C-alpha positions in Angstrom: 12.9 -34.9 -47.2 10.7 -32.3 -48.3 13.7 -30.1 -49.4 14.6 -33.2 -51.6 11.2 -33.5 -53.1 10.8 -29.7 -53.7 14.4 -29.9 -55.4 13.1 -32.6 -57.5 9.9 -31.1 -58.7 11.8 -28.0 -59.5 14.4 -29.6 -61.5 11.7 -31.8 -63.5 9.8 -28.4 -64.0 12.7 -26.8 -65.6 13.4 -30.0 -67.6 10.1 -29.7 -69.0 10.4 -26.2 -69.8 13.8 -27.0 -71.5 11.7 -29.6 -73.6 9.1 -27.1 -74.6 12.1 -24.7 -75.6 14.2 -27.0 -77.2 13.0 -26.0 -80.9 14.4 -22.6 -80.1 17.4 -23.0 -77.9 18.6 -26.4 -79.5 22.1 -27.3 -78.4 23.2 -23.9 -78.1 24.3 -23.5 -74.4 22.3 -26.6 -73.7 22.8 -26.3 -69.9 21.6 -22.7 -69.3 18.0 -23.4 -69.1 18.4 -25.5 -66.0 20.9 -23.5 -64.0 18.0 -21.5 -62.5 16.5 -24.8 -61.0 20.0 -25.3 -59.5 20.1 -21.8 -58.3 16.6 -22.2 -56.8 17.6 -25.5 -55.2 20.8 -24.1 -53.5 18.9 -20.9 -52.3 15.8 -22.5 -50.8 16.5 -26.3 -50.2 20.1 -26.5 -49.0 23.5 -28.1 -49.9 22.1 -31.8 -50.4 19.0 -30.9 -52.6 21.3 -28.6 -54.6 23.6 -31.3 -55.4 20.7 -33.7 -56.3 19.1 -31.2 -58.6 22.5 -30.6 -60.4 23.0 -34.3 -60.9 19.4 -34.7 -62.2 19.6 -31.8 -64.6 22.8 -33.1 -65.9 21.4 -36.3 -66.5 18.3 -35.2 -67.9 20.3 -32.6 -70.5 22.6 -35.3 -71.3 19.6 -38.0 -72.0 17.2 -36.0 -73.9 18.6 -33.0 -75.2 22.3 -33.4 -76.1 23.1 -35.4 -78.9 23.4 -38.4 -79.2 20.0 -38.4 -77.3 18.6 -41.3 -75.2 22.1 -42.0 -73.7 24.5 -40.6 -71.2 27.5 -41.1 -73.0 29.7 -37.7 -73.5 31.2 -37.6 -77.2 33.8 -35.1 -78.2 36.2 -32.6 -76.4 33.5 -29.9 -76.9 30.8 -31.7 -74.9 33.3 -32.6 -72.4 34.3 -28.9 -71.8 30.8 -28.0 -71.7 30.0 -30.5 -69.0 32.9 -29.4 -66.9 32.0 -25.8 -67.3 28.4 -26.8 -66.1 29.6 -28.5 -63.2 31.9 -25.8 -62.2 29.2 -22.9 -62.4 26.7 -25.3 -60.7 29.4 -25.6 -58.0 30.0 -22.0 -57.9 26.1 -21.3 -57.5 25.8 -24.0 -54.9 28.7 -22.5 -52.9 27.7 -18.9 -53.0 24.2 -19.8 -52.2 24.9 -22.1 -49.2 27.3 -19.2 -48.0 24.7 -16.8 -48.3 22.0 -19.0 -46.8 24.4 -19.8 -43.7 24.9 -16.1 -43.2 21.3 -15.6 -43.4 20.7 -18.3 -41.0 23.3 -16.7 -38.9 21.9 -13.5 -39.0 18.5 -14.5 -38.2 19.8 -16.4 -35.2 21.6 -13.2 -34.0 18.4 -11.1 -34.6 16.5 -13.8 -32.4 19.2 -14.0 -29.8 19.0 -9.9 -29.9 15.0 -9.7 -29.7 15.3 -12.7 -26.7 17.8 -10.2 -25.1 15.7 -7.1 -25.7 12.8 -8.9 -24.4 14.7 -10.1 -21.2 16.1 -6.6 -20.6 12.7 -5.2 -20.8 11.4 -7.9 -18.5 14.3 -6.7 -16.3 13.5 -3.3 -16.6 9.8 -3.8 -15.9 10.7 -5.8 -13.0 13.3 -3.3 -11.6 10.4 -0.3 -12.2 8.2 -2.5 -10.2 10.6 -2.9 -7.5 11.7 0.6 -7.4 8.0 1.7 -7.3 7.1 -0.9 -4.6 10.1 0.5 -2.5 9.2 4.0 -3.0 5.8 3.3 -2.0 7.1 1.5 1.2 9.3 4.5 1.7 6.5 6.9 1.5 4.6 4.9 3.8 7.4 4.8 6.3 8.1 8.5 6.3 4.3 9.3 6.8 4.5 6.9 9.8 7.6 8.7 11.0 5.9 12.1 10.7 3.0 10.7 12.5 5.1 9.3 15.3 7.2 12.5 15.3 4.0 14.5 15.6 2.8 12.5 18.5 6.3 12.7 20.4 6.1 16.6 19.5 2.4 16.6 21.0 3.6 14.3 24.2 6.4 16.7 24.7 4.3 19.7 24.7 1.9 17.8 27.1 4.7 16.8 29.5 6.1 20.2 29.4 2.6 22.0 30.1 2.4 19.2 33.1 5.4 20.0 34.3 4.8 23.7 33.9 1.6 23.2 35.8 3.2 21.3 38.5 5.8 23.9 38.9 3.3 26.8 38.9 1.5 24.6 42.0 4.6 24.0 43.8 5.6 28.1 43.3 2.1 28.8 44.5 2.4 26.5 47.5 5.7 27.9 48.2 4.5 31.6 47.7 1.3 31.0 49.8 1.9 28.6 52.5 5.7 28.7 53.1 6.2 32.5 52.2 3.5 33.4 54.8 5.0 31.1 57.5 8.3 32.9 56.8 6.6 36.4 56.8 5.0 35.5 60.3 8.5 34.2 61.6 9.9 37.5 60.5 7.2 39.5 62.5 7.6 37.5 65.6 11.5 37.9 65.5 10.9 41.6 64.8 9.0 41.7 68.0 11.5 39.8 69.8 14.1 42.3 68.5 12.4 45.0 69.9 12.7 43.5 73.4 16.4 42.6 73.1 17.5 44.7 75.9 15.5 42.6 78.1 17.7 39.2 77.0 21.3 38.5 77.1 23.6 39.8 74.6 24.1 36.4 73.2 20.5 35.7 72.9 19.8 39.2 71.3 22.8 38.3 68.6 21.0 34.9 67.9 17.6 36.9 67.5 19.2 39.4 65.0 21.0 36.4 63.0 17.8 34.6 62.9 16.0 37.6 61.5 18.6 38.3 58.8 18.4 34.3 57.9 14.4 34.9 57.9 14.9 37.6 55.4 17.4 35.7 53.5 14.9 32.7 53.3 12.2 34.9 52.2 14.1 35.9 49.4 15.2 32.6 48.4 11.6 31.4 48.6 10.5 34.1 46.2 13.5 33.4 43.8 12.8 29.8 43.6 8.9 30.5 43.1 9.7 32.5 40.2 12.2 30.1 38.9 9.8 27.3 38.9 7.3 29.4 36.9 8.3 32.9 36.0 5.1 35.2 36.0 6.5 37.5 33.3 6.4 34.6 30.7 2.6 34.7 30.7 2.2 38.3 31.2 4.8 40.1 29.0 6.1 37.2 27.0 9.5 35.5 26.4 12.0 38.2 25.9 11.2 39.9 29.3 11.2 36.4 31.1 14.5 35.7 29.8 15.9 38.8 30.7 14.5 38.8 34.1 16.2 35.2 34.4 19.6 36.2 33.3 19.6 39.3 35.4 18.8 37.0 38.3 21.4 34.7 37.5 24.0 37.1 37.2 22.9 38.9 40.5 23.1 35.3 42.4 26.3 34.2 40.9 28.2 37.6 40.6 28.8 36.8 37.2 28.5 39.1 34.1 26.1 37.7 31.7 25.0 39.1 28.4 21.8 37.8 26.7 21.6 37.9 22.8 18.2 37.5 21.5 16.8 37.4 18.1 15.1 40.6 16.9 11.7 38.6 16.4 11.8 36.8 19.6 9.0 39.0 21.1 6.9 37.8 18.7 7.0 34.0 19.4 3.6 32.5 19.6 2.1 31.6 22.8 2.7 28.0 22.6 6.5 28.4 21.9 7.1 30.5 24.9 7.2 27.7 27.3 9.7 25.2 25.5 11.8 28.2 24.6 11.9 29.4 28.2 12.6 25.9 29.5 15.3 25.1 26.8 17.1 28.1 27.7 16.8 27.6 31.3 18.2 23.8 30.9 21.1 25.0 28.7 24.3 22.9 29.5 26.3 25.0 27.3 27.4 28.5 27.3 29.6 31.0 25.6 32.2 32.7 27.9 34.3 35.8 26.7 37.1 36.9 28.9 38.8 40.2 28.0 42.5 39.6 27.7 43.5 43.2 28.5 42.0 42.5 32.4 44.5 39.6 32.6 48.1 39.9 33.9 50.8 39.0 31.6 51.8 36.0 33.7 48.4 34.5 33.1 48.7 35.0 29.3 51.8 33.2 29.2 50.4 30.1 31.1 
């Protein structure tokens, strides 16, 4: 309703200005003064108000300014042609103005939709950043927890290795001090019996000699087991010498040729890494074996 009121008032204003300017304009191009009112109504008020403004302007011009005045009757061909041109021009203005107004409305709607989409995208981006930041913080906290747990596991593993080494050291000391001394005493006693072998039967003398050999072998085995449980070289001269001693002992016991390949800086290992490195080497479940093909017969190579 407001748009129609505005169109009516604008048309009335331009008709008033037409009356003021009538002494100068007269009947020459009589509808020219009211066309701005129609253009204003078409652009700002819409289709219906602009048509109302067109009709009111025509009636006002026809009644007050086009002779014969104070009547709506159209006289003559020229006046009919002028009225027709007026309506054609007015309708053209209305059509173009309505098209522009609708285009502007669509553009405004598209702009508003684009703005809403941008705001929605911005909110989604902010929410995504918040979630990423929150997830990153959770992952960082989880990584810190994992590092702390790994450090605890490493510390517990070190303590376990240390406790195992202390237990092996105690067992090795017990074997060397108690069992070793007992075996040594048995060997001394058997050596005394061997000196009196001419007084006993040949079978008994052979048994005594065999027991003496077994006692010596037992003494060597106890010494080997004691050193394997806790090699004294590991604390005294370092990891390299302890590994060499272990490999040489293994080669001597198993009659297998063994080569040891150590890094150049193995002798500089910190003291706290000596025991874990030695235990890892001693408990290794894999080894590399090289067999020279020149030493094999041709039949073995074919199979």
